[in-house]
DRENSENU-365916 format. One record per atom (N, C-alpha, C, O, CB): x, y, z; residue number from 1; atom name. Coordinates in nm, 4 decimals. Glycine has a CB too. Layout:
% DRENSENU-365916
+----------+----------+----------+-----+-------+
!       px !       py !       pz ! num ! atomo !
+----------+----------+----------+-----+-------+
!        X !        Y !        Z ! NUM !    CA !
...
+----------+----------+----------+-----+-------+
% end
This chain:
% DRENSENU-365916
+----------+----------+----------+-----+-------+
!       px !       py !       pz ! num ! atomo !
+----------+----------+----------+-----+-------+
!  -1.6917 !  -0.2971 !  -2.7606 !   1 !     N !
!  -1.8297 !  -0.4086 !  -2.7774 !   1 !    CA !
!  -1.8528 !  -0.5182 !  -2.6459 !   1 !     C !
!  -1.7642 !  -0.5981 !  -2.6156 !   1 !     O !
!  -1.7994 !  -0.5207 !  -2.9310 !   1 !    CB !
!  -1.9444 !  -0.5129 !  -2.5946 !   2 !     N !
!  -1.9278 !  -0.5806 !  -2.4810 !   2 !    CA !
!  -2.0713 !  -0.6807 !  -2.5146 !   2 !     C !
!  -2.1845 !  -0.6373 !  -2.4931 !   2 !     O !
!  -1.9203 !  -0.4733 !  -2.3320 !   2 !    CB !
!  -2.0516 !  -0.7849 !  -2.5564 !   3 !     N !
!  -2.1509 !  -0.8855 !  -2.6111 !   3 !    CA !
!  -2.2420 !  -0.9588 !  -2.4650 !   3 !     C !
!  -2.1826 !  -0.9865 !  -2.3608 !   3 !     O !
!  -2.0491 !  -1.0166 !  -2.7102 !   3 !    CB !
!  -2.3373 !  -0.9729 !  -2.4773 !   4 !     N !
!  -2.4318 !  -1.0351 !  -2.3999 !   4 !    CA !
!  -2.4041 !  -1.1969 !  -2.3570 !   4 !     C !
!  -2.4829 !  -1.2812 !  -2.3999 !   4 !     O !
!  -2.5579 !  -1.0191 !  -2.4784 !   4 !    CB !
!  -2.3316 !  -1.2234 !  -2.3025 !   5 !     N !
!  -2.3098 !  -1.3767 !  -2.2652 !   5 !    CA !
!  -2.3832 !  -1.4076 !  -2.1142 !   5 !     C !
!  -2.3936 !  -1.3392 !  -2.0124 !   5 !     O !
!  -2.1296 !  -1.4119 !  -2.2561 !   5 !    CB !
!  -2.4301 !  -1.5486 !  -2.1518 !   6 !     N !
!  -2.5034 !  -1.6074 !  -2.0514 !   6 !    CA !
!  -2.4802 !  -1.7132 !  -2.0113 !   6 !     C !
!  -2.3657 !  -1.7254 !  -2.0548 !   6 !     O !
!  -2.6057 !  -1.6144 !  -2.0692 !   6 !    CB !
!  -2.5072 !  -1.8314 !  -1.9437 !   7 !     N !
!  -2.4587 !  -1.9334 !  -1.8950 !   7 !    CA !
!  -2.6180 !  -2.0349 !  -1.8614 !   7 !     C !
!  -2.6975 !  -2.0095 !  -1.7709 !   7 !     O !
!  -2.3538 !  -1.8819 !  -1.7623 !   7 !    CB !
!  -2.6291 !  -2.1378 !  -1.9517 !   8 !     N !
!  -2.7548 !  -2.1942 !  -1.9233 !   8 !    CA !
!  -2.6850 !  -2.3449 !  -1.8955 !   8 !     C !
!  -2.5656 !  -2.3723 !  -1.9076 !   8 !     O !
!  -2.8798 !  -2.1766 !  -2.0557 !   8 !    CB !
!  -2.8016 !  -2.4406 !  -1.8521 !   9 !     N !
!  -2.8085 !  -2.5538 !  -1.7955 !   9 !    CA !
!  -2.8215 !  -2.6391 !  -1.8926 !   9 !     C !
!  -2.7673 !  -2.7492 !  -1.8827 !   9 !     O !
!  -2.8976 !  -2.5638 !  -1.7057 !   9 !    CB !
!  -2.9231 !  -2.5922 !  -2.0465 !  10 !     N !
!  -2.9088 !  -2.6645 !  -2.1808 !  10 !    CA !
!  -2.9127 !  -2.5941 !  -2.2844 !  10 !     C !
!  -2.9173 !  -2.4710 !  -2.2855 !  10 !     O !
!  -2.9973 !  -2.7555 !  -2.2053 !  10 !    CB !
!  -2.9111 !  -2.6734 !  -2.3887 !  11 !     N !
!  -2.9038 !  -2.5727 !  -2.5345 !  11 !    CA !
!  -3.0310 !  -2.5503 !  -2.5404 !  11 !     C !
!  -3.0448 !  -2.4339 !  -2.5780 !  11 !     O !
!  -2.8464 !  -2.6359 !  -2.6898 !  11 !    CB !
!  -3.1750 !  -2.6207 !  -2.5160 !  12 !     N !
!  -3.2714 !  -2.5898 !  -2.5084 !  12 !    CA !
!  -3.3409 !  -2.4907 !  -2.4270 !  12 !     C !
!  -3.4258 !  -2.4145 !  -2.4732 !  12 !     O !
!  -3.2989 !  -2.6686 !  -2.5049 !  12 !    CB !
!  -3.3052 !  -2.4927 !  -2.3106 !  13 !     N !
!  -3.3086 !  -2.3754 !  -2.2221 !  13 !    CA !
!  -3.2593 !  -2.2491 !  -2.2974 !  13 !     C !
!  -3.3469 !  -2.1732 !  -2.3388 !  13 !     O !
!  -3.2206 !  -2.4010 !  -2.0950 !  13 !    CB !
!  -3.1286 !  -2.2175 !  -2.3203 !  14 !     N !
!  -3.0902 !  -2.1430 !  -2.3688 !  14 !    CA !
!  -3.1362 !  -2.0590 !  -2.5139 !  14 !     C !
!  -3.1332 !  -1.9384 !  -2.5380 !  14 !     O !
!  -3.0042 !  -2.1916 !  -2.3567 !  14 !    CB !
!  -3.1788 !  -2.1727 !  -2.5970 !  15 !     N !
!  -3.2719 !  -2.0841 !  -2.6917 !  15 !    CA !
!  -3.3863 !  -2.0586 !  -2.6897 !  15 !     C !
!  -3.4402 !  -1.9986 !  -2.7827 !  15 !     O !
!  -3.2781 !  -2.1117 !  -2.7919 !  15 !    CB !
!  -3.4548 !  -2.1017 !  -2.5744 !  16 !     N !
!  -3.5918 !  -2.0503 !  -2.5235 !  16 !    CA !
!  -3.5613 !  -1.9232 !  -2.4524 !  16 !     C !
!  -3.6341 !  -1.8267 !  -2.4756 !  16 !     O !
!  -3.6698 !  -2.1557 !  -2.4223 !  16 !    CB !
!  -3.4557 !  -1.9104 !  -2.3628 !  17 !     N !
!  -3.4587 !  -1.8206 !  -2.2739 !  17 !    CA !
!  -3.3806 !  -1.6611 !  -2.3149 !  17 !     C !
!  -3.4132 !  -1.5448 !  -2.2911 !  17 !     O !
!  -3.3985 !  -1.8956 !  -2.1576 !  17 !    CB !
!  -3.2597 !  -1.7261 !  -2.3897 !  18 !     N !
!  -3.1558 !  -1.6094 !  -2.4517 !  18 !    CA !
!  -3.1961 !  -1.5656 !  -2.6140 !  18 !     C !
!  -3.1374 !  -1.4751 !  -2.6734 !  18 !     O !
!  -2.9804 !  -1.6795 !  -2.4532 !  18 !    CB !
!  -3.2973 !  -1.6400 !  -2.6683 !  19 !     N !
!  -3.3268 !  -1.6662 !  -2.8010 !  19 !    CA !
!  -3.2113 !  -1.6570 !  -2.8993 !  19 !     C !
!  -3.0896 !  -1.6574 !  -2.8807 !  19 !     O !
!  -3.4281 !  -1.5798 !  -2.8393 !  19 !    CB !
!  -3.3093 !  -1.6460 !  -3.0453 !  20 !     N !
!  -3.2059 !  -1.7015 !  -3.1661 !  20 !    CA !
!  -3.1763 !  -1.5562 !  -3.2482 !  20 !     C !
!  -3.1161 !  -1.5588 !  -3.3556 !  20 !     O !
!  -3.2919 !  -1.8404 !  -3.2875 !  20 !    CB !
!  -3.2187 !  -1.4429 !  -3.1950 !  21 !     N !
!  -3.1805 !  -1.3188 !  -3.2855 !  21 !    CA !
!  -3.2208 !  -1.3426 !  -3.4192 !  21 !     C !
!  -3.3352 !  -1.3868 !  -3.4297 !  21 !     O !
!  -3.0277 !  -1.2865 !  -3.2886 !  21 !    CB !
!  -3.1659 !  -1.3274 !  -3.5101 !  22 !     N !
!  -3.1483 !  -1.2943 !  -3.6444 !  22 !    CA !
!  -3.1258 !  -1.4461 !  -3.7129 !  22 !     C !
!  -3.1600 !  -1.4861 !  -3.8242 !  22 !     O !
!  -3.0185 !  -1.1829 !  -3.6637 !  22 !    CB !
!  -3.0580 !  -1.5128 !  -3.6085 !  23 !     N !
!  -3.0086 !  -1.6742 !  -3.6499 !  23 !    CA !
!  -2.9335 !  -1.6898 !  -3.5309 !  23 !     C !
!  -2.9087 !  -1.5999 !  -3.4505 !  23 !     O !
!  -2.9053 !  -1.7050 !  -3.8039 !  23 !    CB !
!  -2.8861 !  -1.8496 !  -3.5207 !  24 !     N !
!  -2.8100 !  -1.9202 !  -3.4385 !  24 !    CA !
!  -2.7442 !  -2.0276 !  -3.4548 !  24 !     C !
!  -2.8007 !  -2.1224 !  -3.5092 !  24 !     O !
!  -2.8605 !  -1.9410 !  -3.3625 !  24 !    CB !
!  -2.6167 !  -2.0380 !  -3.4141 !  25 !     N !
!  -2.5266 !  -2.1229 !  -3.4582 !  25 !    CA !
!  -2.4860 !  -2.1769 !  -3.3213 !  25 !     C !
!  -2.4837 !  -2.1034 !  -3.2226 !  25 !     O !
!  -2.4157 !  -2.0595 !  -3.5491 !  25 !    CB !
!  -2.4479 !  -2.3307 !  -3.3157 !  26 !     N !
!  -2.3944 !  -2.3693 !  -3.1999 !  26 !    CA !
!  -2.2627 !  -2.4474 !  -3.2205 !  26 !     C !
!  -2.2376 !  -2.5510 !  -3.2820 !  26 !     O !
!  -2.4925 !  -2.4443 !  -3.1281 !  26 !    CB !
!  -2.1858 !  -2.3604 !  -3.1466 !  27 !     N !
!  -2.0538 !  -2.4445 !  -3.1516 !  27 !    CA !
!  -2.0108 !  -2.5019 !  -3.0217 !  27 !     C !
!  -2.0364 !  -2.4668 !  -2.9065 !  27 !     O !
!  -1.9368 !  -2.3602 !  -3.2017 !  27 !    CB !
!  -1.9180 !  -2.6274 !  -3.0831 !  28 !     N !
!  -1.9036 !  -2.7430 !  -2.9619 !  28 !    CA !
!  -1.7626 !  -2.7451 !  -2.9843 !  28 !     C !
!  -1.6861 !  -2.7549 !  -3.0802 !  28 !     O !
!  -1.9883 !  -2.9091 !  -2.9759 !  28 !    CB !
!  -1.7543 !  -2.7270 !  -2.8105 !  29 !     N !
!  -1.5729 !  -2.7353 !  -2.7774 !  29 !    CA !
!  -1.6034 !  -2.8938 !  -2.7280 !  29 !     C !
!  -1.6995 !  -2.9622 !  -2.6928 !  29 !     O !
!  -1.4815 !  -2.5962 !  -2.6163 !  29 !    CB !
!  -1.4245 !  -2.9097 !  -2.7534 !  30 !     N !
!  -1.4002 !  -3.0322 !  -2.7432 !  30 !    CA !
!  -1.3108 !  -3.0451 !  -2.5797 !  30 !     C !
!  -1.2553 !  -2.9447 !  -2.5351 !  30 !     O !
!  -1.3189 !  -3.0770 !  -2.8878 !  30 !    CB !
!  -1.3077 !  -3.1517 !  -2.5185 !  31 !     N !
!  -1.2063 !  -3.1114 !  -2.4147 !  31 !    CA !
!  -1.0927 !  -3.0522 !  -2.4214 !  31 !     C !
!  -1.0491 !  -2.9586 !  -2.3544 !  31 !     O !
!  -1.1729 !  -3.1932 !  -2.3604 !  31 !    CB !
!  -1.0376 !  -3.1222 !  -2.5215 !  32 !     N !
!  -0.8774 !  -3.0507 !  -2.5664 !  32 !    CA !
!  -0.8887 !  -2.8991 !  -2.5636 !  32 !     C !
!  -0.8054 !  -2.8269 !  -2.5088 !  32 !     O !
!  -0.8212 !  -3.0925 !  -2.7396 !  32 !    CB !
!  -1.0104 !  -2.8505 !  -2.6339 !  33 !     N !
!  -1.0218 !  -2.7062 !  -2.6792 !  33 !    CA !
!  -1.0441 !  -2.6381 !  -2.5292 !  33 !     C !
!  -0.9895 !  -2.5308 !  -2.5035 !  33 !     O !
!  -1.1603 !  -2.6769 !  -2.8004 !  33 !    CB !
!  -1.1058 !  -2.6885 !  -2.4571 !  34 !     N !
!  -1.1359 !  -2.6063 !  -2.2893 !  34 !    CA !
!  -1.0002 !  -2.6312 !  -2.2492 !  34 !     C !
!  -0.9330 !  -2.5305 !  -2.2272 !  34 !     O !
!  -1.2700 !  -2.6859 !  -2.1549 !  34 !    CB !
!  -0.9531 !  -2.7266 !  -2.2370 !  35 !     N !
!  -0.8315 !  -2.7441 !  -2.1597 !  35 !    CA !
!  -0.7382 !  -2.6077 !  -2.2580 !  35 !     C !
!  -0.7528 !  -2.4929 !  -2.2161 !  35 !     O !
!  -0.7616 !  -2.9395 !  -2.1688 !  35 !    CB !
!  -0.6712 !  -2.6241 !  -2.3506 !  36 !     N !
!  -0.6552 !  -2.5040 !  -2.4052 !  36 !    CA !
!  -0.6724 !  -2.3610 !  -2.3802 !  36 !     C !
!  -0.5781 !  -2.2824 !  -2.3711 !  36 !     O !
!  -0.6999 !  -2.5163 !  -2.4750 !  36 !    CB !
!  -0.7849 !  -2.3326 !  -2.3703 !  37 !     N !
!  -0.8411 !  -2.1981 !  -2.2937 !  37 !    CA !
!  -0.8264 !  -2.1992 !  -2.1529 !  37 !     C !
!  -0.8203 !  -2.0900 !  -2.0965 !  37 !     O !
!  -0.9918 !  -2.1738 !  -2.3151 !  37 !    CB !
!  -0.8213 !  -2.2786 !  -2.1021 !  38 !     N !
!  -0.8141 !  -2.2654 !  -1.9329 !  38 !    CA !
!  -0.6448 !  -2.2440 !  -1.9251 !  38 !     C !
!  -0.6117 !  -2.2011 !  -1.8146 !  38 !     O !
!  -0.8811 !  -2.4361 !  -1.8289 !  38 !    CB !
!  -0.5372 !  -2.2636 !  -2.0136 !  39 !     N !
!  -0.4093 !  -2.2754 !  -2.0650 !  39 !    CA !
!  -0.3860 !  -2.1147 !  -2.0817 !  39 !     C !
!  -0.2854 !  -2.0643 !  -2.0318 !  39 !     O !
!  -0.3985 !  -2.3745 !  -2.2066 !  39 !    CB !
!  -0.4698 !  -2.0445 !  -2.1446 !  40 !     N !
!  -0.4614 !  -1.9353 !  -2.1847 !  40 !    CA !
!  -0.4754 !  -1.9155 !  -2.3397 !  40 !     C !
!  -0.4867 !  -1.8031 !  -2.3886 !  40 !     O !
!  -0.3549 !  -1.8948 !  -2.1336 !  40 !    CB !
!  -0.4738 !  -2.0446 !  -2.4237 !  41 !     N !
!  -0.4697 !  -2.0189 !  -2.5534 !  41 !    CA !
!  -0.6338 !  -1.9823 !  -2.6046 !  41 !     C !
!  -0.7359 !  -1.9756 !  -2.5362 !  41 !     O !
!  -0.3986 !  -2.1493 !  -2.6248 !  41 !    CB !
!  -0.6135 !  -1.9615 !  -2.7567 !  42 !     N !
!  -0.7338 !  -1.8643 !  -2.8244 !  42 !    CA !
!  -0.7859 !  -2.0123 !  -2.9011 !  42 !     C !
!  -0.7228 !  -2.1176 !  -2.9088 !  42 !     O !
!  -0.6721 !  -1.6960 !  -2.9547 !  42 !    CB !
!  -0.9038 !  -1.9852 !  -2.9466 !  43 !     N !
!  -0.9770 !  -2.0890 !  -2.9583 !  43 !    CA !
!  -1.0347 !  -2.0046 !  -3.1212 !  43 !     C !
!  -1.0940 !  -1.9001 !  -3.0946 !  43 !     O !
!  -1.0916 !  -2.1281 !  -2.8059 !  43 !    CB !
!  -1.0288 !  -2.0247 !  -3.2278 !  44 !     N !
!  -1.0545 !  -1.9742 !  -3.3482 !  44 !    CA !
!  -1.1455 !  -2.0428 !  -3.4241 !  44 !     C !
!  -1.1332 !  -2.1619 !  -3.4527 !  44 !     O !
!  -0.9494 !  -1.9610 !  -3.4125 !  44 !    CB !
!  -1.2347 !  -1.9739 !  -3.4572 !  45 !     N !
!  -1.3605 !  -2.0832 !  -3.5554 !  45 !    CA !
!  -1.4384 !  -2.0059 !  -3.6512 !  45 !     C !
!  -1.4676 !  -1.8864 !  -3.6535 !  45 !     O !
!  -1.4950 !  -2.1615 !  -3.4531 !  45 !    CB !
!  -1.4718 !  -2.1265 !  -3.7490 !  46 !     N !
!  -1.5617 !  -2.0245 !  -3.8759 !  46 !    CA !
!  -1.6813 !  -2.0128 !  -3.8151 !  46 !     C !
!  -1.7249 !  -2.0790 !  -3.7209 !  46 !     O !
!  -1.5929 !  -2.0932 !  -4.0458 !  46 !    CB !
!  -1.7517 !  -1.8896 !  -3.8982 !  47 !     N !
!  -1.9000 !  -1.8704 !  -3.8707 !  47 !    CA !
!  -1.9448 !  -1.8435 !  -4.0100 !  47 !     C !
!  -1.8994 !  -1.7576 !  -4.0856 !  47 !     O !
!  -1.9401 !  -1.7467 !  -3.7616 !  47 !    CB !
!  -2.0684 !  -1.9539 !  -4.0403 !  48 !     N !
!  -2.1328 !  -1.9184 !  -4.1671 !  48 !    CA !
!  -2.0554 !  -1.9537 !  -4.2907 !  48 !     C !
!  -2.1007 !  -1.9101 !  -4.3964 !  48 !     O !
!  -2.1595 !  -1.7756 !  -4.1695 !  48 !    CB !
!  -1.9330 !  -2.0343 !  -4.2948 !  49 !     N !
!  -1.8496 !  -2.0882 !  -4.4220 !  49 !    CA !
!  -1.7918 !  -1.9566 !  -4.4954 !  49 !     C !
!  -1.8081 !  -1.9100 !  -4.6081 !  49 !     O !
!  -1.9541 !  -2.1827 !  -4.5367 !  49 !    CB !
!  -1.7214 !  -1.9192 !  -4.3891 !  50 !     N !
!  -1.6040 !  -1.8356 !  -4.4298 !  50 !    CA !
!  -1.6507 !  -1.6786 !  -4.4092 !  50 !     C !
!  -1.5799 !  -1.5794 !  -4.4260 !  50 !     O !
!  -1.5593 !  -1.8700 !  -4.5943 !  50 !    CB !
!  -1.8017 !  -1.6830 !  -4.3645 !  51 !     N !
!  -1.8305 !  -1.5163 !  -4.4160 !  51 !    CA !
!  -1.7992 !  -1.4455 !  -4.2412 !  51 !     C !
!  -1.8166 !  -1.3236 !  -4.2389 !  51 !     O !
!  -2.0549 !  -1.4798 !  -4.4975 !  51 !    CB !
!  -1.7675 !  -1.4927 !  -4.1374 !  52 !     N !
!  -1.7357 !  -1.4505 !  -4.0159 !  52 !    CA !
!  -1.6481 !  -1.5210 !  -3.9529 !  52 !     C !
!  -1.6421 !  -1.6421 !  -3.9741 !  52 !     O !
!  -1.8305 !  -1.4387 !  -3.9464 !  52 !    CB !
!  -1.5642 !  -1.4594 !  -3.8643 !  53 !     N !
!  -1.4314 !  -1.5572 !  -3.7268 !  53 !    CA !
!  -1.4865 !  -1.5300 !  -3.6455 !  53 !     C !
!  -1.5389 !  -1.4197 !  -3.6299 !  53 !     O !
!  -1.2582 !  -1.5203 !  -3.6822 !  53 !    CB !
!  -1.4918 !  -1.6419 !  -3.5542 !  54 !     N !
!  -1.5039 !  -1.6029 !  -3.4042 !  54 !    CA !
!  -1.3440 !  -1.6356 !  -3.2979 !  54 !     C !
!  -1.2523 !  -1.7097 !  -3.3333 !  54 !     O !
!  -1.6500 !  -1.7103 !  -3.3425 !  54 !    CB !
!  -1.3485 !  -1.5779 !  -3.2021 !  55 !     N !
!  -1.2275 !  -1.6140 !  -3.1239 !  55 !    CA !
!  -1.2776 !  -1.5887 !  -2.9826 !  55 !     C !
!  -1.3143 !  -1.4850 !  -2.9274 !  55 !     O !
!  -1.0904 !  -1.5257 !  -3.1631 !  55 !    CB !
!  -1.2663 !  -1.7402 !  -2.9319 !  56 !     N !
!  -1.2949 !  -1.7354 !  -2.7942 !  56 !    CA !
!  -1.1825 !  -1.7318 !  -2.6798 !  56 !     C !
!  -1.0984 !  -1.8214 !  -2.6728 !  56 !     O !
!  -1.3721 !  -1.8440 !  -2.7740 !  56 !    CB !
!  -1.1845 !  -1.6486 !  -2.6112 !  57 !     N !
!  -1.0849 !  -1.6540 !  -2.5104 !  57 !    CA !
!  -1.1134 !  -1.6333 !  -2.3670 !  57 !     C !
!  -1.2134 !  -1.5648 !  -2.3453 !  57 !     O !
!  -0.9962 !  -1.5683 !  -2.5418 !  57 !    CB !
!  -1.0626 !  -1.6673 !  -2.2861 !  58 !     N !
!  -1.0987 !  -1.6579 !  -2.1178 !  58 !    CA !
!  -1.1128 !  -1.4948 !  -2.0931 !  58 !     C !
!  -1.0468 !  -1.4146 !  -2.1591 !  58 !     O !
!  -0.9529 !  -1.7319 !  -2.0019 !  58 !    CB !
!  -1.1836 !  -1.4649 !  -2.0157 !  59 !     N !
!  -1.1962 !  -1.3076 !  -1.9608 !  59 !    CA !
!  -1.0714 !  -1.3440 !  -1.8357 !  59 !     C !
!  -1.0476 !  -1.4498 !  -1.7775 !  59 !     O !
!  -1.3973 !  -1.2476 !  -1.8855 !  59 !    CB !
!  -1.0111 !  -1.2167 !  -1.8254 !  60 !     N !
!  -0.9095 !  -1.1621 !  -1.7633 !  60 !    CA !
!  -0.8918 !  -1.2112 !  -1.6024 !  60 !     C !
!  -0.8573 !  -1.1443 !  -1.5050 !  60 !     O !
!  -0.9303 !  -1.0156 !  -1.7803 !  60 !    CB !
!  -0.9294 !  -1.3568 !  -1.6124 !  61 !     N !
!  -0.9694 !  -1.4136 !  -1.4851 !  61 !    CA !
!  -0.8504 !  -1.5215 !  -1.4527 !  61 !     C !
!  -0.8488 !  -1.6335 !  -1.5036 !  61 !     O !
!  -1.1257 !  -1.4834 !  -1.4950 !  61 !    CB !
!  -0.7699 !  -1.4828 !  -1.3788 !  62 !     N !
!  -0.7081 !  -1.6148 !  -1.3350 !  62 !    CA !
!  -0.7297 !  -1.7533 !  -1.3637 !  62 !     C !
!  -0.8506 !  -1.7756 !  -1.3578 !  62 !     O !
!  -0.7189 !  -1.6197 !  -1.2282 !  62 !    CB !
!  -0.6696 !  -1.8473 !  -1.3899 !  63 !     N !
!  -0.7392 !  -1.9861 !  -1.3635 !  63 !    CA !
!  -0.5999 !  -2.0842 !  -1.3332 !  63 !     C !
!  -0.4993 !  -2.1119 !  -1.3985 !  63 !     O !
!  -0.8447 !  -2.0458 !  -1.5174 !  63 !    CB !
!  -0.6373 !  -2.1100 !  -1.2358 !  64 !     N !
!  -0.5327 !  -2.2486 !  -1.1711 !  64 !    CA !
!  -0.5448 !  -2.3445 !  -1.2272 !  64 !     C !
!  -0.6429 !  -2.4160 !  -1.2067 !  64 !     O !
!  -0.5482 !  -2.3051 !  -1.0358 !  64 !    CB !
!  -0.4609 !  -2.3730 !  -1.3052 !  65 !     N !
!  -0.4828 !  -2.5186 !  -1.3562 !  65 !    CA !
!  -0.3347 !  -2.5842 !  -1.3706 !  65 !     C !
!  -0.2384 !  -2.5362 !  -1.4304 !  65 !     O !
!  -0.5681 !  -2.5200 !  -1.5115 !  65 !    CB !
!  -0.3426 !  -2.7068 !  -1.2998 !  66 !     N !
!  -0.1945 !  -2.7593 !  -1.2619 !  66 !    CA !
!  -0.1772 !  -2.8624 !  -1.4066 !  66 !     C !
!  -0.2492 !  -2.9622 !  -1.4045 !  66 !     O !
!  -0.1867 !  -2.8620 !  -1.0785 !  66 !    CB !
!  -0.1072 !  -2.8486 !  -1.5033 !  67 !     N !
!  -0.0604 !  -2.9154 !  -1.5980 !  67 !    CA !
!  -0.0252 !  -3.0341 !  -1.5782 !  67 !     C !
!  -0.0219 !  -3.0993 !  -1.6826 !  67 !     O !
!   0.0204 !  -2.8644 !  -1.6439 !  67 !    CB !
!   0.0127 !  -3.1093 !  -1.4546 !  68 !     N !
!   0.0246 !  -3.2091 !  -1.4479 !  68 !    CA !
!  -0.0869 !  -3.2975 !  -1.4049 !  68 !     C !
!  -0.0732 !  -3.4193 !  -1.3934 !  68 !     O !
!   0.1131 !  -3.2107 !  -1.3964 !  68 !    CB !
!  -0.1942 !  -3.2355 !  -1.3821 !  69 !     N !
!  -0.3367 !  -3.3174 !  -1.3551 !  69 !    CA !
!  -0.4563 !  -3.2672 !  -1.4408 !  69 !     C !
!  -0.5358 !  -3.1890 !  -1.3886 !  69 !     O !
!  -0.3859 !  -3.3012 !  -1.1946 !  69 !    CB !
!  -0.4689 !  -3.2967 !  -1.5349 !  70 !     N !
!  -0.5784 !  -3.2405 !  -1.6284 !  70 !    CA !
!  -0.7168 !  -3.3201 !  -1.6098 !  70 !     C !
!  -0.7951 !  -3.3490 !  -1.7003 !  70 !     O !
!  -0.5285 !  -3.2528 !  -1.7876 !  70 !    CB !
!  -0.7317 !  -3.3531 !  -1.4552 !  71 !     N !
!  -0.8729 !  -3.4265 !  -1.4501 !  71 !    CA !
!  -0.9939 !  -3.3534 !  -1.4700 !  71 !     C !
!  -1.0108 !  -3.2322 !  -1.4565 !  71 !     O !
!  -0.8940 !  -3.4877 !  -1.3245 !  71 !    CB !
!  -1.0883 !  -3.4539 !  -1.5088 !  72 !     N !
!  -1.2446 !  -3.3483 !  -1.5679 !  72 !    CA !
!  -1.2816 !  -3.2843 !  -1.3957 !  72 !     C !
!  -1.3478 !  -3.1813 !  -1.3827 !  72 !     O !
!  -1.4416 !  -3.4925 !  -1.6592 !  72 !    CB !
!  -1.2370 !  -3.3495 !  -1.2934 !  73 !     N !
!  -1.3230 !  -3.3098 !  -1.1932 !  73 !    CA !
!  -1.2468 !  -3.1353 !  -1.1971 !  73 !     C !
!  -1.3144 !  -3.0327 !  -1.1894 !  73 !     O !
!  -1.3103 !  -3.4241 !  -1.0290 !  73 !    CB !
!  -1.0877 !  -3.1391 !  -1.2114 !  74 !     N !
!  -1.0657 !  -3.0029 !  -1.2238 !  74 !    CA !
!  -1.0607 !  -2.9148 !  -1.3030 !  74 !     C !
!  -1.0168 !  -2.8049 !  -1.2692 !  74 !     O !
!  -0.9993 !  -2.9829 !  -1.1953 !  74 !    CB !
!  -1.1090 !  -2.9421 !  -1.4431 !  75 !     N !
!  -1.1449 !  -2.8828 !  -1.5598 !  75 !    CA !
!  -1.3171 !  -2.8051 !  -1.4891 !  75 !     C !
!  -1.3624 !  -2.6906 !  -1.4907 !  75 !     O !
!  -1.1496 !  -3.0231 !  -1.7075 !  75 !    CB !
!  -1.3606 !  -2.9168 !  -1.4429 !  76 !     N !
!  -1.5144 !  -2.8625 !  -1.3875 !  76 !    CA !
!  -1.4951 !  -2.7586 !  -1.3164 !  76 !     C !
!  -1.5437 !  -2.6503 !  -1.3491 !  76 !     O !
!  -1.6013 !  -2.9577 !  -1.2953 !  76 !    CB !
!  -1.4129 !  -2.7763 !  -1.1958 !  77 !     N !
!  -1.4184 !  -2.6486 !  -1.1088 !  77 !    CA !
!  -1.3496 !  -2.5539 !  -1.1384 !  77 !     C !
!  -1.3796 !  -2.4536 !  -1.0737 !  77 !     O !
!  -1.3887 !  -2.6611 !  -0.9891 !  77 !    CB !
!  -1.2564 !  -2.5385 !  -1.2199 !  78 !     N !
!  -1.2051 !  -2.4042 !  -1.3058 !  78 !    CA !
!  -1.3321 !  -2.3919 !  -1.3674 !  78 !     C !
!  -1.3914 !  -2.2914 !  -1.3282 !  78 !     O !
!  -1.0651 !  -2.4164 !  -1.4243 !  78 !    CB !
!  -1.3847 !  -2.4490 !  -1.4375 !  79 !     N !
!  -1.5283 !  -2.3814 !  -1.5416 !  79 !    CA !
!  -1.6254 !  -2.3289 !  -1.4392 !  79 !     C !
!  -1.6576 !  -2.2106 !  -1.4508 !  79 !     O !
!  -1.6296 !  -2.5160 !  -1.6505 !  79 !    CB !
!  -1.6797 !  -2.4034 !  -1.3349 !  80 !     N !
!  -1.7769 !  -2.3497 !  -1.2614 !  80 !    CA !
!  -1.7162 !  -2.2380 !  -1.1768 !  80 !     C !
!  -1.7958 !  -2.1510 !  -1.1416 !  80 !     O !
!  -1.8437 !  -2.4535 !  -1.1830 !  80 !    CB !
!  -1.5812 !  -2.2242 !  -1.1355 !  81 !     N !
!  -1.5677 !  -2.1191 !  -1.0533 !  81 !    CA !
!  -1.5530 !  -1.9864 !  -1.1703 !  81 !     C !
!  -1.5645 !  -1.8805 !  -1.1086 !  81 !     O !
!  -1.4326 !  -2.1473 !  -0.9449 !  81 !    CB !
!  -1.5324 !  -1.9641 !  -1.3116 !  82 !     N !
!  -1.5356 !  -1.9049 !  -1.3928 !  82 !    CA !
!  -1.7294 !  -1.8821 !  -1.4359 !  82 !     C !
!  -1.7579 !  -1.7993 !  -1.5224 !  82 !     O !
!  -1.4286 !  -1.9744 !  -1.4820 !  82 !    CB !
!  -1.8238 !  -1.9493 !  -1.3780 !  83 !     N !
!  -1.9590 !  -1.9100 !  -1.4158 !  83 !    CA !
!  -1.9793 !  -1.9704 !  -1.5198 !  83 !     C !
!  -2.0689 !  -1.9335 !  -1.5956 !  83 !     O !
!  -1.9877 !  -1.7775 !  -1.4334 !  83 !    CB !
!  -1.8971 !  -2.0822 !  -1.5486 !  84 !     N !
!  -1.9654 !  -2.2156 !  -1.6731 !  84 !    CA !
!  -2.0119 !  -2.3112 !  -1.5850 !  84 !     C !
!  -2.0247 !  -2.2973 !  -1.4634 !  84 !     O !
!  -1.8414 !  -2.3086 !  -1.7933 !  84 !    CB !
!  -2.0414 !  -2.4285 !  -1.6649 !  85 !     N !
!  -2.1322 !  -2.5487 !  -1.6239 !  85 !    CA !
!  -2.0738 !  -2.5985 !  -1.4797 !  85 !     C !
!  -2.1261 !  -2.6935 !  -1.4215 !  85 !     O !
!  -2.1262 !  -2.6802 !  -1.7457 !  85 !    CB !
+----------+----------+----------+-----+-------+
% end
């Protein structure tokens, strides 16, 4: 399965341009969860009160992350390089 995944500048534009299909959920990540992803960890989440589970992982792209310097600038640079914000 290759789901369609795209990046938008805002939630509003994502809903308008990508669409909401049969329904849509918004999942928000904390900085700590993003840092965990950058370190190769998996973020698991519940969808529709236990009906489904979701698992968020980084694609097999090597992420350069200096554990001693978790600066916002570095995190943003990594996300931008990966096609995120």
